[in-house]
N, C-alpha and C positions, 0 to 999 in steps of 0.2 A: 505494497500499498504506499503510495506518495505521500508524504506527510505535507502539511499546507504549509504556500510559501506564508512568512510572518513578517509583517511592516510595522514601524513603530513611525508614528504622525505626531510631530509637535506643532502645537498653536493648534486651538479648537476655535480658530476663525472661521469665515467663508468658506476658503482655500482647504482648508483643514479639514474642517467637518465632510465638506463635499467628500473630499477624498475619503474619508469613513466609509460614506455610502457608496461610493464607487469601486473601492476595493473589498466590503462585506459582504456585496451582494455580487462578486467574484469569488465569493468562496477564498477570501484571504484573511488568514487570522491578521484582524488590525487592531492596533492600541492609539488612541489619540490621549496625549498629554496636553494640557492646556494650565497654563500658571495661575490665571485669574481663579476664584474660588469655587465660582457658578459659570450658567450661562450668561452672563449681563455683555452687553457690546455697547460700546463708545458709537457715538454718532447718530446722526436725525434720520438719513434714509439711502437710498443706494436705487439707482435705476439699475435693471438687468435688461440689457439689449437682446434681439433677436436671436444672435447666435449664441448667445450664452443661456436663453432660453430653449432652445432645441439640445445644448449638451444637459439640463437638468431632465428635457423629456426622456433623454435614454435613461435616466434613473427613477422614471415615473413620478418626478416632483413638478412636474410642468403644470398640472391642473391646484395641486395646492399653493404652489406661488400665486398663480394666476388671481386664485381666489382671493388671497390675503390683501393684494397688490391693486395699481390703477394701469390698466393698460392705454397706451394711445401710440399714435403709426406718423407725429410726424412732430418738427420743430419749427419754433416759431422765433423769428429775429426781428428786435426792435432798436430803435435808437433810445437816448438817455430820458428822451420825452415820452418814452412809449410810442413813438411812430412806427407803424410795420413796415420793415423791411423787407422781408423775405420769409417763406412757408418751405422748408424742405422736408417734401416725404421721404419717410425712410424707407429703404428697400431690405430691410432686413426682415419683414414681416412676411414669410415664404411657409412652404409647407404647413399651413396650418396653424402656425404660431405666431404671438404676435409680436410686433415691430420691438414693443419697450413695454417692459411691466416696473412700475417705481414701487418698493414696498419697504414700510419700515424696517430697519435694518434688525430688530428682536424679534418682528414676527417670521423673517428669513431665518434668523438663528436660530430659533424654538423649532422649527419643522425640519431643518436641517439635524438639529439635535435629535429628535423624536424618529425620524427616517436613519440615523447611525444607530439606534439603540433595535430598532426593528431590524436592523442589518446585522445584528448581534456583534458590534462595534464596542470595546472595552475603552469606555472614555474615565478620564482621572481628572478630576479638576484639581485644582491648588497642589499641581503636581507638573514639574518638567524634568529635561534632562540635566545630569550633572557632568558626566562623562560619556563620550563614545570613543570607542579604542577598536579599531580592525582586530577581529578574532578568526579562530583558524577556518572557520564556517561562517561568513556573513559579519556583522557588528555586534559589539558588547556594546550597550546602554545601563550605566548607572542612573536611575532617576532618583528625585529627592524625596520619594515617599519610602526611600530603603532598599527598592528593589533592584535586581539587577537580570536583566537576560539578556540572549542573543536573537537576533533578528536578520533576516535575510538583507534589508536595507532599511535604511532612515531617511524619512522625508521631511523635510524643512519647511513650513508652512508658516514660518514664527514672523512674517511680518517687514516692512519696512527696516525695523532696528534687529532684525535677524543676528542673535549672538550665533547662531550656526554659519552663516555667511560669514562674518567678522573674523570669525575661530578658522574656517578654512581658508577663506580668501583673503583675509585683509580688507576688505569691500566696505564702504560706507557711502549712508546714500548723500545725493548732489544737491541742495538746495537751488533751486531755479531762480531765484529772488522773487518768487511772489508767493502768495498764500490765498487758501479762501477761508470766511465765513460763512457758517450755517445756522440757521436757525428754523424751528420748525414752527408754522404759524396754522391758524385754520384756513382753508382751502378757499380762495376767493372765488368767486362762482366764474370770472373769467380765466380760471387757470384750468385748462383740460387737454394741456399738452406741457412739454417741456417747452418754457419761453426764455429768452436771452434777451438782454438789454445792454446795448456797446455805450460805455461811455467813455469821456477821457483817460485813458490809460488805464483802465478798469473796465470790469464788467459785472453784470447782476443778472441773477437769473431766478426762476423759481419750476420748481417741480410737486407735481402732483402725486401724493401718495396714497390714498384713498379718499372716498367722497368726502370726508370730514377735514382734511390735515394736507398739507402742503410743506414745501420748504423753500426759505427763501436764502440763496447762497449771493457771496459778492468775493469775487476775485481782486486781489488787491496787490500791488507790488509791496514789497516789504525787504526792503535791501538791507544785510547783514542778517538775516533771518533771526530778528527779535524774538524775544519770547516775553510774550505779553502777560502780564498777570491776569487771571481772570475775574477779579473785580473791577477789570477795565473796559471786559470784551463789550459790554453795551456801550459806553456811551463813545470807544473808538470806531465801533462799528456804525453807530449812528453818524458820527463825522465823516467817515469814508463815502456815506450813503448821499453825501452832500452834492448836489448838482444832478442828481437825478430828479424828475417829474412825473406827473402821467400815474401809474400804478406802480411803480418802486416809487417813487416817492410819498404817496397817499401811506405806503406800506413802512417805509421808514419813518414818517411822522407818528404812525399807530405803534411804533413799535413801545415793549414794555420794559423794564429791568427783569432780565430774567437768569438762571443759571444755567439753562439748556443753550447758551450760543456756544459753537464747536469751532475753535479756530486752529488752522493743521496747516503748517508751512508743503508749499506742494514743491514735492523732493522726487526725483528720479535713482536707479538702481538699472545698471545692466550689467551683468554678467558676460564678458565675453568668451569665446570659447567653449567653456564648457561649466554646466551648473552642477555635477557629480564628482565629488572625490573621495575617497578612503569609505566609501559604503554611506555616503550622505550627499540626499541628491536635493539640492535648493530649490522653490518654486514660490508661485505667486509673485507678492510684492517682495519678497526676499530677493527673488532672481530678477524681476524687471517693474519694479513700482514706474509709473507713469503720471504725468499729468492727466486729471480727471475728464480730460476735456473731449472725448469720444466715449466718457463712462464704460470705459473699459478694463477699470485695472483689477474689479472683482470677475468681471467677466473672463478675463483671460485665467485668471485665478481656478475659476470654477472650471474652464476648457481643459486645463493643467490637470484638473484631478478625476474628470471624465477619460482625460485621454491617458491618466496612466493606469486608472482602472483597467483599460481594455488592454493596454498593451501587457501590465504585469499580471494578466489571468493567462498568460498563454505559456507555454513552458521554454525554458532554456535559460542559460547565463543570466543573472539580473545586470552584469556589466553590458551584456549584448544588448539588452533591451532597454536598459538606460540610453543606449546609443540611438537606437530606432527613436526612441521618444522624447531626445532632443534637437534630431531629425526632422521630426515632425510638427515640434514647436518654437525653433529658434526663431527662423526667419519671418514667422506669422506676428509672435511677438514682438519682434523686433519693429515691424513694419508699424504696428499701431501705437507703439511706442514713440515714432517719429512723427506720424500724425498730429499725433495730441501734444506733442512738443509743438510743431509750426501752428496748430490753432493757440495755443497759448501766446508764443512769440508774438503773432502776427494781431491777436487780439489787444497786447498789453504796450505792441509798437505805436499808440495813438498818444503820443504824448505834445502832439500838437494842431492846431485845424487841419492842414495839408494831410498830416497821416493820419488822422479821424475820418475825413471826407473819402481816402482811397480806400480807407479800410468798409465806410459805409458804402464803397460803390463796389468793391468785390463781394460782400454780402449781397448788394441787391441782382449782380449780374453774373456771379462767378461760381458762389458758394454750392447750388443744387449741383454743378459737375463735379467739383471736388469732393462733395461729402459722397455724392454717390459711385466715386470710383475705389473709395473706402470701403463701402456698405459692400461692392460686388468683391471684393478681398476677402470680407467678413462673412460672405455668403458661401465661400466655396469650403470643403472638407478641412477641419483641422486634424 
């Protein structure tokens, strides 16, 4: 009798939990460790685009996701006064899958956790990896709960601050010079799709999360990557929204002090050459964190997880399977990271009236064509 393949997943976020489901349903013996004491999540909401929804359908999680979220099939662009500039219909809604589904992060985390448990995955909260060392067969991992075991593979979905990536590759995230502010609000009746508003050197946005809730985002230049104090978030966000009128101006004026404002530097990571060394495979934001401007960061982690489950369910040497996996994923992740970075820079490089006018002309005349080129790439198999 051939023994089950054994895989340890570090990180119980979107990527790690999806990997647990993908591997567990392929009859892999999976342990997921998460340093947080429970399945609480930071952040407001998240958009899951059609390519990631198709990946979740392979795990029979599409209906649960859609039922908890808000689907839409376009993005509307406006200037800072809320004058409409362009509508970009998404091409990602194919094969009976919605183009986009925005969902609250806690809802997604809960449905992924349940799917892991139903798939026989051992989830250990309040636990992480203490040491990882090569063994005669596989990798020996010692955990902070005092246990030690041997695995065929360790998969690090431990986020943009990945300790495994730093330990193995010595790579740290790089700040782009910009950051994003987010806060949940009651959904305005006008917000039925993703809406963006181009300002002078900044961008605001609105995302519907469900019938009752949306979130406001604001991308701003933050040179030097300052670490603002939480008690300053409300005042800083209101100040940065100065100059917006129309819908965003009205929402900004109606903001009330809250502890729920989330501030996050926009940082990037991309490991060149390989994501694998000494029995550890680094994935998700730990391997390819990107600007959020195509809402593909979590989507790429979901695709990583589903592809990993499909590859690792086959017989063969782990090192050979990892090589196949990387060939399948590397170019796609790099493509979408570059596309997201280009959007960020074009929107933020609007520091005077001439550059702002050029960006607005691009939004009016060329955005649909460029966006659809990326959609066509994302509609290919991963």
